[in-house]
Backbone as CSV, one residue per row, in Angstrom:
resi,resn,N_x,N_y,N_z,CA_x,CA_y,CA_z,C_x,C_y,C_z
1,UNK,97.336,98.443,66.281,97.336,96.978,66.282,96.562,96.417,67.480
2,UNK,95.361,96.944,67.695,94.548,96.467,68.821,94.146,95.017,68.580
3,UNK,94.284,94.205,69.613,93.942,92.785,69.470,92.475,92.566,69.805
4,UNK,92.006,91.362,69.529,90.626,91.010,69.817,90.380,91.039,71.322
5,UNK,89.208,91.559,71.729,88.932,91.791,73.149,88.972,90.525,74.001
6,UNK,88.781,89.369,73.382,88.744,88.125,74.169,90.147,87.672,74.576
7,UNK,91.174,88.249,73.944,92.541,87.798,74.189,92.979,88.082,75.621
8,UNK,93.865,87.234,76.116,94.297,87.379,77.511,95.351,88.464,77.696
9,UNK,95.904,88.966,76.594,96.787,90.135,76.649,96.412,91.044,75.481
10,UNK,96.132,92.310,75.772,95.788,93.280,74.740,96.978,94.200,74.522
11,UNK,97.240,94.556,73.274,98.343,95.470,72.990,97.919,96.474,71.937
12,UNK,98.227,97.742,72.189,97.982,98.761,71.172,99.055,99.836,71.259
13,UNK,99.343,100.437,70.124,100.353,101.495,70.057,99.690,102.766,69.565
14,UNK,99.884,103.873,70.297,99.426,105.165,69.790,100.349,106.260,70.307
15,UNK,100.737,107.153,69.399,101.632,108.278,69.714,102.881,107.853,70.468
16,UNK,103.503,106.772,70.001,104.760,106.351,70.597,104.626,105.541,71.869
17,UNK,103.396,105.360,72.353,103.181,104.596,73.593,102.523,103.253,73.279
18,UNK,103.173,102.166,73.713,102.559,100.838,73.628,101.899,100.548,74.967
19,UNK,100.606,100.297,74.934,99.879,99.915,76.152,99.609,98.422,76.075
20,UNK,100.167,97.690,77.043,100.015,96.233,77.099,99.203,95.910,78.348
21,UNK,98.069,95.253,78.153,97.123,95.026,79.243,96.887,93.541,79.452
22,UNK,97.193,93.053,80.642,96.890,91.654,80.994,95.380,91.578,81.210
23,UNK,94.734,90.665,80.498,93.276,90.699,80.406,92.638,89.334,80.693
24,UNK,92.877,88.828,81.918,92.166,87.629,82.404,91.498,87.980,83.732
25,UNK,90.627,88.975,83.727,90.106,89.480,85.009,89.394,88.421,85.840
26,UNK,88.736,87.453,85.183,88.006,86.413,85.930,88.950,85.524,86.728
27,UNK,90.228,85.443,86.266,91.228,84.621,86.966,92.229,85.508,87.713
28,UNK,91.827,86.770,87.969,92.705,87.738,88.633,94.050,87.853,87.902
29,UNK,93.963,87.719,86.570,95.133,87.845,85.695,96.260,86.877,86.050
30,UNK,95.849,85.676,86.501,96.825,84.608,86.740,97.453,84.207,85.412
31,UNK,98.706,83.765,85.496,99.474,83.441,84.299,99.330,81.977,83.911
32,UNK,98.413,81.692,82.959,98.435,80.370,82.332,99.354,80.453,81.117
33,UNK,99.594,79.338,80.468,100.598,79.322,79.388,100.245,80.299,78.271
34,UNK,98.985,80.321,77.856,98.592,81.207,76.751,98.865,82.665,77.097
35,UNK,98.588,83.043,78.342,98.786,84.425,78.770,100.270,84.765,78.839
36,UNK,101.076,83.824,79.339,102.528,84.053,79.428,103.133,84.237,78.045
37,UNK,102.727,83.396,77.114,103.244,83.486,75.736,102.830,84.826,75.118
38,UNK,101.569,85.195,75.302,101.057,86.448,74.722,101.757,87.663,75.334
39,UNK,102.001,87.622,76.649,102.668,88.743,77.318,104.119,88.852,76.855
40,UNK,104.789,87.719,76.809,106.184,87.690,76.331,106.277,88.268,74.912
41,UNK,105.391,87.792,74.039,105.440,88.228,72.642,105.111,89.714,72.500
42,UNK,104.126,90.187,73.266,103.740,91.601,73.197,104.880,92.503,73.676
43,UNK,105.560,92.098,74.744,106.678,92.896,75.271,107.861,92.884,74.312
44,UNK,108.162,91.710,73.759,109.297,91.624,72.820,109.007,92.420,71.550
45,UNK,107.750,92.414,71.136,107.340,93.183,69.959,107.477,94.689,70.223
46,UNK,107.042,95.144,71.408,107.159,96.566,71.773,108.627,96.978,71.878
47,UNK,109.446,96.074,72.415,110.880,96.361,72.562,111.529,96.574,71.205
48,UNK,111.116,95.796,70.203,111.744,95.823,68.879,111.141,96.882,67.948
49,UNK,110.002,97.448,68.314,109.282,98.363,67.426,109.840,99.782,67.550
50,UNK,110.460,100.317,66.473,111.028,101.664,66.559,109.975,102.760,66.763
51,UNK,108.709,102.446,66.470,107.634,103.427,66.687,107.270,103.556,68.171
52,UNK,107.698,102.592,68.979,107.372,102.601,70.415,108.484,103.292,71.191
53,UNK,108.117,104.351,71.934,109.104,105.098,72.728,108.925,104.892,74.227
54,UNK,107.818,104.301,74.629,107.602,103.939,76.032,106.512,102.889,76.070
55,UNK,106.464,102.144,77.182,105.477,101.068,77.344,104.759,101.246,78.667
56,UNK,103.445,101.045,78.637,102.642,100.978,79.857,102.152,99.547,80.011
57,UNK,102.528,98.911,81.122,102.066,97.555,81.425,101.031,97.646,82.529
58,UNK,99.803,97.232,82.224,98.739,97.311,83.221,97.805,96.111,83.063
59,UNK,96.647,96.154,83.727,95.764,94.988,83.730,94.318,95.418,83.925
60,UNK,93.405,94.492,83.600,91.974,94.764,83.760,91.461,94.092,85.035
61,UNK,90.367,94.616,85.565,89.732,93.996,86.733,90.357,94.446,88.040
62,UNK,90.216,93.620,89.090,90.631,94.060,90.419,92.031,93.603,90.816
63,UNK,92.711,92.854,89.928,94.084,92.435,90.206,95.000,92.931,89.095
64,UNK,96.267,93.156,89.434,97.290,93.415,88.419,97.711,92.064,87.829
65,UNK,98.200,91.178,88.700,98.517,89.807,88.293,98.876,89.027,89.547
66,UNK,98.205,87.899,89.758,98.461,87.114,90.976,99.539,86.044,90.749
67,UNK,100.247,86.135,89.611,101.338,85.200,89.364,100.870,83.937,88.665
68,UNK,101.598,82.861,88.895,101.334,81.580,88.226,99.898,81.101,88.446
69,UNK,99.275,80.622,87.372,97.963,79.968,87.468,98.193,78.605,88.112
70,UNK,97.831,78.477,89.396,98.161,77.256,90.143,97.336,76.056,89.685
71,UNK,96.123,76.284,89.179,95.310,75.169,88.656,96.055,74.491,87.512
72,UNK,96.533,75.314,86.566,97.266,74.764,85.429,98.581,74.126,85.904
73,UNK,99.225,74.762,86.871,100.509,74.280,87.398,100.360,72.886,88.015
74,UNK,99.304,72.693,88.816,99.061,71.391,89.467,98.826,70.308,88.414
75,UNK,98.049,70.664,87.395,97.780,69.698,86.313,99.083,69.295,85.607
76,UNK,99.966,70.274,85.389,101.260,69.982,84.746,102.128,69.114,85.641
77,UNK,102.135,69.414,86.941,102.904,68.601,87.901,102.438,67.145,87.876
78,UNK,101.104,66.958,87.856,100.539,65.603,87.849,100.921,64.850,86.580
79,UNK,100.853,65.542,85.447,101.249,64.928,84.168,102.715,64.515,84.208
80,UNK,103.538,65.384,84.777,104.980,65.102,84.868,105.218,63.859,85.731
81,UNK,104.503,63.762,86.850,104.661,62.607,87.749,104.238,61.313,87.056
82,UNK,103.114,61.391,86.325,102.571,60.191,85.689,103.450,59.711,84.522
83,UNK,103.881,60.639,83.694,104.593,60.250,82.466,106.106,60.333,82.604
84,UNK,106.562,61.052,83.636,108.012,61.238,83.810,108.617,62.165,82.776
85,UNK,107.748,62.792,81.967,108.274,63.721,80.957,107.771,65.131,81.252
86,UNK,108.456,66.106,80.685,108.061,67.498,80.878,108.537,68.015,82.214
87,UNK,108.496,69.336,82.351,108.951,69.979,83.580,108.037,71.158,83.840
88,UNK,107.259,71.073,84.930,106.289,72.125,85.252,106.969,73.464,85.460
89,UNK,108.257,73.450,85.814,108.939,74.704,86.119,109.839,75.197,84.990
90,UNK,109.748,74.552,83.825,110.479,75.074,82.666,109.890,76.421,82.228
91,UNK,108.713,76.757,82.773,108.075,78.044,82.453,108.952,79.217,82.872
92,UNK,109.784,79.023,83.895,110.690,80.101,84.317,111.609,80.477,83.158
93,UNK,112.228,79.466,82.571,113.163,79.701,81.474,112.431,80.145,80.200
94,UNK,111.272,79.513,79.936,110.578,79.772,78.670,109.768,81.064,78.665
95,UNK,109.220,81.431,79.820,108.296,82.567,79.845,108.727,83.695,80.790
96,UNK,108.875,83.372,82.079,109.127,84.440,83.048,110.441,85.165,82.777
97,UNK,111.513,84.419,82.494,112.791,85.084,82.231,112.739,85.997,81.001
98,UNK,112.196,85.520,79.875,112.108,86.426,78.717,111.205,87.639,78.960
99,UNK,110.134,87.464,79.738,109.248,88.597,80.047,110.019,89.660,80.823
100,UNK,110.737,89.234,81.858,111.480,90.184,82.684,112.645,90.796,81.904
101,UNK,113.323,89.981,81.087,114.409,90.528,80.253,113.873,91.579,79.282
102,UNK,112.703,91.329,78.720,112.119,92.294,77.772,111.792,93.607,78.469
103,UNK,111.207,93.532,79.672,110.850,94.746,80.421,112.110,95.518,80.820
104,UNK,113.026,94.815,81.483,114.201,95.469,82.056,115.243,95.816,80.998
105,UNK,115.256,95.056,79.889,116.304,95.225,78.894,115.948,96.120,77.729
106,UNK,114.667,96.438,77.533,114.341,97.242,76.349,114.871,98.666,76.519
107,UNK,115.375,99.281,75.434,115.990,100.602,75.538,114.951,101.728,75.528
108,UNK,113.941,101.550,76.345,112.871,102.551,76.466,112.205,102.336,77.812
109,UNK,111.627,103.390,78.398,111.047,103.243,79.731,109.764,102.420,79.733
110,UNK,109.595,101.627,80.796,108.386,100.831,80.991,107.748,101.252,82.317
111,UNK,106.489,101.644,82.238,105.719,102.057,83.419,104.758,100.939,83.780
112,UNK,104.704,100.581,85.067,103.689,99.640,85.539,102.521,100.446,86.098
113,UNK,101.328,100.171,85.608,100.106,100.750,86.177,99.457,99.664,87.018
114,UNK,99.770,99.665,88.322,99.364,98.556,89.200,97.989,98.859,89.786
115,UNK,96.967,98.213,89.215,95.569,98.493,89.542,95.044,97.682,90.710
116,UNK,95.763,96.612,91.107,95.283,95.747,92.194,96.418,94.865,92.657
117,UNK,96.079,93.737,93.258,97.113,92.877,93.844,98.134,92.421,92.805
118,UNK,99.417,92.515,93.189,100.524,92.005,92.376,101.247,90.991,93.243
119,UNK,101.160,89.719,92.864,101.733,88.657,93.697,102.631,87.753,92.861
120,UNK,103.652,87.194,93.501,104.535,86.252,92.824,105.131,86.849,91.566
121,UNK,104.957,86.152,90.437,105.484,86.654,89.164,104.901,88.024,88.827
122,UNK,103.657,88.274,89.211,103.034,89.581,88.971,103.779,90.700,89.690
123,UNK,104.230,90.411,90.912,105.060,91.345,91.671,106.386,91.530,90.932
124,UNK,106.953,90.429,90.446,108.205,90.482,89.703,108.114,91.354,88.456
125,UNK,107.011,91.246,87.714,106.839,92.071,86.510,106.812,93.555,86.884
126,UNK,106.075,93.887,87.949,105.990,95.291,88.390,107.361,95.810,88.814
127,UNK,108.117,94.972,89.543,109.449,95.376,90.008,110.424,95.568,88.855
128,UNK,110.245,94.821,87.769,111.146,94.924,86.620,110.936,96.221,85.840
129,UNK,109.769,96.836,86.011,109.477,98.088,85.301,110.332,99.229,85.868
130,UNK,110.423,100.307,85.100,111.267,101.426,85.495,110.558,102.369,86.459
131,UNK,109.229,102.339,86.466,108.462,103.290,87.283,107.116,102.650,87.584
132,UNK,106.689,102.737,88.832,105.441,102.095,89.243,104.423,103.123,89.733
133,UNK,103.304,103.227,89.001,102.160,104.036,89.433,101.148,103.053,90.008
134,UNK,100.743,103.273,91.275,100.018,102.221,92.001,98.747,102.778,92.642
135,UNK,97.646,102.053,92.448,96.379,102.414,93.079,96.483,102.228,94.598
136,UNK,95.865,103.105,95.347,95.958,103.028,96.817,95.246,101.792,97.391
137,UNK,94.485,101.096,96.546,93.811,99.860,96.978,94.614,98.612,96.602
138,UNK,95.725,98.798,95.917,96.531,97.650,95.465,97.324,97.070,96.636
139,UNK,97.884,95.886,96.424,98.759,95.283,97.434,99.792,94.417,96.720
140,UNK,100.825,94.034,97.466,101.933,93.250,96.917,102.186,92.050,97.806
141,UNK,102.598,90.933,97.179,102.863,89.722,97.952,103.930,88.908,97.228
142,UNK,104.999,88.543,97.962,106.042,87.739,97.322,105.539,86.322,97.067
143,UNK,104.745,85.787,97.957,103.975,84.531,97.816,104.755,83.243,97.494
144,UNK,105.987,83.323,96.991,106.695,82.112,96.539,106.835,81.048,97.636
145,UNK,107.371,81.445,98.789,107.583,80.477,99.868,106.253,79.916,100.374
146,UNK,105.170,80.657,100.147,103.838,80.194,100.529,103.396,78.956,99.778
147,UNK,104.000,78.701,98.613,103.733,77.456,97.882,105.028,76.647,97.750
148,UNK,105.929,76.843,98.711,107.188,76.072,98.788,108.041,76.214,97.532
149,UNK,108.091,77.439,97.007,108.962,77.727,95.862,109.886,78.892,96.196
150,UNK,110.909,79.059,95.373,111.838,80.174,95.538,111.431,81.319,94.609
151,UNK,112.098,82.441,94.765,111.779,83.620,93.958,112.125,83.387,92.488
152,UNK,111.267,83.920,91.601,111.597,83.962,90.175,111.139,85.305,89.623
153,UNK,111.084,85.419,88.312,110.662,86.668,87.656,111.520,87.855,88.085
154,UNK,112.788,87.572,88.394,113.728,88.647,88.711,113.666,89.178,90.126
155,UNK,112.714,88.655,90.931,112.483,89.226,92.264,113.738,89.173,93.146
156,UNK,114.556,88.110,93.001,115.763,88.004,93.834,116.731,89.157,93.547
157,UNK,116.660,89.707,92.354,117.560,90.799,91.947,116.927,92.164,92.206
158,UNK,115.660,92.320,91.777,115.020,93.646,91.833,114.633,94.055,93.254
159,UNK,114.077,93.124,94.021,113.530,93.493,95.329,114.621,93.985,96.272
160,UNK,115.734,93.278,96.330,116.809,93.689,97.246,117.414,95.032,96.827
161,UNK,117.424,95.306,95.529,117.961,96.584,95.069,117.027,97.738,95.401
162,UNK,115.741,97.472,95.435,114.775,98.531,95.770,114.673,98.774,97.267
163,UNK,114.687,97.705,98.065,114.382,97.890,99.491,115.477,97.381,100.426
164,UNK,116.572,96.830,99.863,117.662,96.321,100.694,117.518,94.832,100.983
165,UNK,118.640,94.204,101.254,118.725,92.756,101.441,117.877,92.268,102.617
166,UNK,117.943,92.991,103.731,117.268,92.559,104.962,115.747,92.559,104.800
167,UNK,115.214,93.637,104.249,113.759,93.723,104.046,113.297,92.723,102.984
168,UNK,114.116,92.538,101.938,113.765,91.577,100.890,113.681,90.169,101.482
169,UNK,114.651,89.806,102.330,114.638,88.486,102.977,113.389,88.329,103.839
170,UNK,113.026,89.384,104.557,111.825,89.347,105.409,110.576,89.069,104.574
171,UNK,110.423,89.796,103.466,109.220,89.621,102.632,109.209,88.272,101.926
172,UNK,110.392,87.742,101.602,110.449,86.454,100.907,110.275,85.281,101.868
173,UNK,110.881,85.362,103.056,110.771,84.247,104.016,109.406,84.213,104.695
174,UNK,108.792,85.372,104.852,107.471,85.462,105.502,106.487,86.145,104.558
175,UNK,106.079,85.422,103.499,105.225,86.057,102.492,103.900,86.490,103.097
176,UNK,103.516,87.701,102.778,102.262,88.261,103.296,101.884,89.431,102.398
177,UNK,100.676,89.852,102.527,100.204,90.970,101.726,100.680,92.278,102.359
178,UNK,101.308,93.131,101.564,101.637,94.460,102.080,100.876,95.500,101.268
179,UNK,100.321,96.460,101.973,99.455,97.461,101.346,100.258,98.374,100.431
180,UNK,99.548,99.048,99.536,100.190,100.014,98.641,100.889,101.102,99.459
181,UNK,100.260,101.494,100.587,100.848,102.537,101.440,102.180,102.070,102.034
182,UNK,102.208,100.831,102.562,103.458,100.285,103.113,104.514,100.126,102.023
183,UNK,104.080,99.677,100.846,105.009,99.505,99.717,105.597,100.847,99.287
184,UNK,104.778,101.896,99.406,105.243,103.245,99.071,106.334,103.681,100.045
185,UNK,106.097,103.424,101.328,107.098,103.781,102.349,108.389,102.984,102.171
186,UNK,108.265,101.724,101.722,109.449,100.881,101.508,110.251,101.308,100.268
187,UNK,109.614,102.049,99.359,110.295,102.474,98.137,109.952,101.640,96.917
188,UNK,108.960,100.763,97.050,108.535,99.932,95.914,107.675,100.752,94.946
189,UNK,106.868,101.643,95.504,105.916,102.444,94.715,106.534,103.806,94.408
190,UNK,106.513,104.216,93.135,106.986,105.552,92.785,105.903,106.606,92.977
191,UNK,104.673,106.253,92.575,103.589,107.231,92.646,102.325,106.524,93.110
192,UNK,101.805,106.943,94.255,100.599,106.352,94.829,99.417,107.247,94.470
193,UNK,98.373,106.666,93.885,97.236,107.476,93.428,95.910,106.834,93.860
194,UNK,94.846,107.638,93.985,93.530,107.043,94.273,93.162,106.043,93.171
195,UNK,92.543,104.927,93.569,92.230,103.851,92.618,91.464,104.368,91.394
196,UNK,90.550,105.303,91.609,89.734,105.821,90.506,90.578,106.558,89.466
197,UNK,91.750,107.042,89.879,92.605,107.823,88.980,93.727,107.005,88.356
198,UNK,93.807,105.714,88.737,94.977,104.909,88.335,95.188,104.905,86.821
199,UNK,94.149,104.579,86.068,94.305,104.446,84.613,94.799,105.751,83.999
200,UNK,94.188,106.866,84.378,94.553,108.170,83.809,95.960,108.580,84.238
201,UNK,96.289,108.379,85.516,97.605,108.795,86.037,98.738,107.972,85.414
202,UNK,98.527,106.650,85.335,99.567,105.780,84.761,99.778,106.119,83.291
203,UNK,98.680,106.350,82.563,98.779,106.702,81.141,99.482,108.047,80.973
204,UNK,99.204,108.997,81.867,99.826,110.327,81.778,101.337,110.227,81.980
205,UNK,101.765,109.443,82.971,103.196,109.250,83.212,103.848,108.597,81.982
206,UNK,103.211,107.544,81.470,103.768,106.816,80.327,103.807,107.687,79.076
207,UNK,102.765,108.514,78.879,102.739,109.407,77.710,103.839,110.467,77.802
208,UNK,104.078,110.971,79.024,105.165,111.945,79.230,106.495,111.331,78.807
209,UNK,106.730,110.086,79.224,107.982,109.409,78.865,108.044,109.118,77.365
210,UNK,106.886,108.795,76.767,106.852,108.482,75.329,107.168,109.704,74.485
211,UNK,106.976,110.902,75.030,107.268,112.116,74.255,108.588,112.752,74.688
212,UNK,109.357,112.027,75.495,110.627,112.551,76.003,111.825,112.142,75.171
213,UNK,113.038,112.431,75.692,114.272,112.106,74.964,114.624,110.628,75.092
214,UNK,114.143,109.831,74.155,114.214,108.366,74.241,115.638,107.829,74.373
215,UNK,116.571,108.422,73.616,117.962,107.956,73.658,118.540,108.170,75.067
216,UNK,118.233,109.313,75.667,118.707,109.611,77.025,118.078,108.660,78.037
217,UNK,116.781,108.391,77.893,116.107,107.451,78.804,116.726,106.058,78.703
218,UNK,117.003,105.615,77.472,117.611,104.295,77.268,118.974,104.240,77.956
219,UNK,119.739,105.322,77.838,121.064,105.382,78.456,120.947,105.392,79.982
220,UNK,119.991,106.143,80.513,119.767,106.169,81.968,119.420,104.784,82.488
221,UNK,118.540,104.104,81.765,118.117,102.765,82.161,119.302,101.804,82.151
222,UNK,120.106,101.890,81.086,121.279,101.017,80.975,122.298,101.330,82.070
223,UNK,122.500,102.608,82.359,123.514,102.974,83.349,123.100,102.559,84.763
224,UNK,121.806,102.643,85.078,121.327,102.191,86.397,121.528,100.691,86.559
225,UNK,121.194,99.928,85.526,121.367,98.470,85.586,122.853,98.114,85.680
226,UNK,123.670,98.827,84.921,125.108,98.558,84.920,125.714,98.897,86.288
227,UNK,125.323,100.048,86.818,125.860,100.493,88.102,125.550,99.551,89.248
228,UNK,124.448,98.818,89.127,124.044,97.887,90.198,125.027,96.737,90.369
229,UNK,125.826,96.465,89.339,126.711,95.303,89.422,128.170,95.597,89.111
230,UNK,128.557,96.872,89.138,129.935,97.225,88.791,130.531,98.215,89.789
231,UNK,131.839,98.367,89.720,132.526,99.314,90.610,132.263,100.747,90.148
232,UNK,132.581,101.695,91.014,132.451,103.115,90.652,133.285,103.425,89.416
233,UNK,134.514,102.922,89.392,135.406,103.197,88.267,134.804,102.690,86.955
234,UNK,134.250,101.489,86.992,133.600,100.919,85.795,132.355,101.724,85.416
235,UNK,131.602,102.149,86.434,130.382,102.937,86.183,130.737,104.282,85.540
236,UNK,131.843,104.883,85.958,132.277,106.146,85.368,132.648,105.957,83.892
237,UNK,133.309,104.843,83.577,133.631,104.526,82.176,132.352,104.368,81.347
238,UNK,131.382,103.675,81.930,130.097,103.444,81.249,129.372,104.776,81.037
239,UNK,129.416,105.656,82.033,128.783,106.976,81.895,129.406,107.755,80.734
240,UNK,130.703,107.670,80.612,131.403,108.344,79.515,130.896,107.832,78.175
241,UNK,130.836,106.509,78.065,130.368,105.876,76.818,128.926,106.287,76.504
242,UNK,128.051,106.230,77.530,126.628,106.521,77.307,126.384,108.010,77.081
243,UNK,127.154,108.861,77.741,126.978,110.307,77.547,127.371,110.712,76.131
244,UNK,128.376,110.026,75.586,128.777,110.272,74.199,127.611,109.933,73.266
245,UNK,126.947,108.800,73.569,125.796,108.387,72.753,124.642,109.392,72.881
246,UNK,124.319,109.775,74.108,123.208,110.714,74.333,123.522,112.076,73.702
247,UNK,124.768,112.505,73.836,125.167,113.805,73.293,125.095,113.875,71.786
248,UNK,125.204,112.722,71.136,125.132,112.670,69.672,123.694,112.580,69.152
249,UNK,122.725,112.479,70.065,121.327,112.329,69.629,120.764,113.656,69.120
250,UNK,119.819,113.554,68.203,119.115,114.751,67.715,118.408,115.455,68.859
251,UNK,117.873,114.661,69.796,117.114,115.240,70.899,117.978,116.141,71.791
252,UNK,119.271,115.799,71.925,120.149,116.658,72.732,120.302,118.024,72.065
253,UNK,120.493,118.016,70.763,120.598,119.273,70.005,119.311,120.085,70.152
254,UNK,118.175,119.394,70.027,116.861,120.047,70.163,116.715,120.663,71.559
255,UNK,117.132,119.917,72.587,116.996,120.372,73.975,117.831,121.618,74.240
256,UNK,119.063,121.620,73.759,119.961,122.764,73.979,119.428,123.997,73.252
257,UNK,118.985,123.797,72.014,118.425,124.898,71.227,117.183,125.477,71.912
258,UNK,116.313,124.590,72.385,115.079,125.024,73.064,115.422,125.805,74.333
259,UNK,116.432,125.328,75.066,116.863,126.017,76.294,117.328,127.442,75.974
260,UNK,118.158,127.568,74.945,118.683,128.883,74.563,117.569,129.808,74.073
261,UNK,116.562,129.229,73.412,115.428,130.015,72.893,114.310,130.186,73.919
262,UNK,114.541,129.655,75.129,113.514,129.679,76.202,112.193,129.076,75.728
263,UNK,112.302,127.953,74.994,111.130,127.228,74.500,111.085,125.854,75.122
264,UNK,109.936,125.203,74.958,109.810,123.801,75.428,110.283,122.884,74.304
265,UNK,111.209,121.957,74.580,111.693,121.097,73.489,110.625,120.129,72.981
266,UNK,110.625,119.901,71.678,109.745,118.880,71.090,110.630,117.736,70.614
267,UNK,110.671,116.683,71.398,111.620,115.595,71.128,111.135,114.659,70.034
268,UNK,112.082,114.113,69.283,111.780,113.201,68.188,112.003,111.740,68.579
269,UNK,112.679,111.520,69.706,112.930,110.161,70.148,114.132,109.530,69.483
270,UNK,115.018,110.359,68.935,116.232,109.810,68.286,117.424,110.751,68.441
């Protein structure tokens, strides 16, 4: 289902992997309304598609995504002031929240292939993914306070969980560019790769996950999210529930059989 090349978001599915590419390189993949709608729809479609076992979210050009398209935002603010109707920030509810919910909530792994700067909402999208493969030339910027706004796109939740409350407050109160190397040391980056290898490395990681035990990955993802907001006792109950689900999967039977036969398992994703 490859889309037309002119589109601001490209999506294609092959061998269980959905590759979703933000494609506004001339605008450093800034999020105007058309791009936000297309990204939201592509992610929700991948989440609902039983043929998709993993997702790779990446971008074209020298940026991953610099967040909100401020030109469009200013125009919307001016219209709101003049007419008293509309809300320039309803985009959080209409676009950014569903995008992050789709990434973080889908029962399959999502890999971010971060090819360049990820700022604001773009940083939020990368943080919402389950695994980040990042070019050594990329950088990250919270940027919100730099335009007198607060965090959105899940950053208030994801950033503190990845790097701790104190460091998250520092990056949010004093927005600045942090290098891929610094982000790696902070724990934001899972895999740091030379820029020339980014596309191949990110695709390889995503393909590995797409051919893995999908039911187990979905359970792992759910249990990590659940554990972030519950007591140990509640998390243990959830593990029991999810392990029962994973244990009933065909892939678990395949894995045990392969182990006993000293073979490599060939997972079906169910």
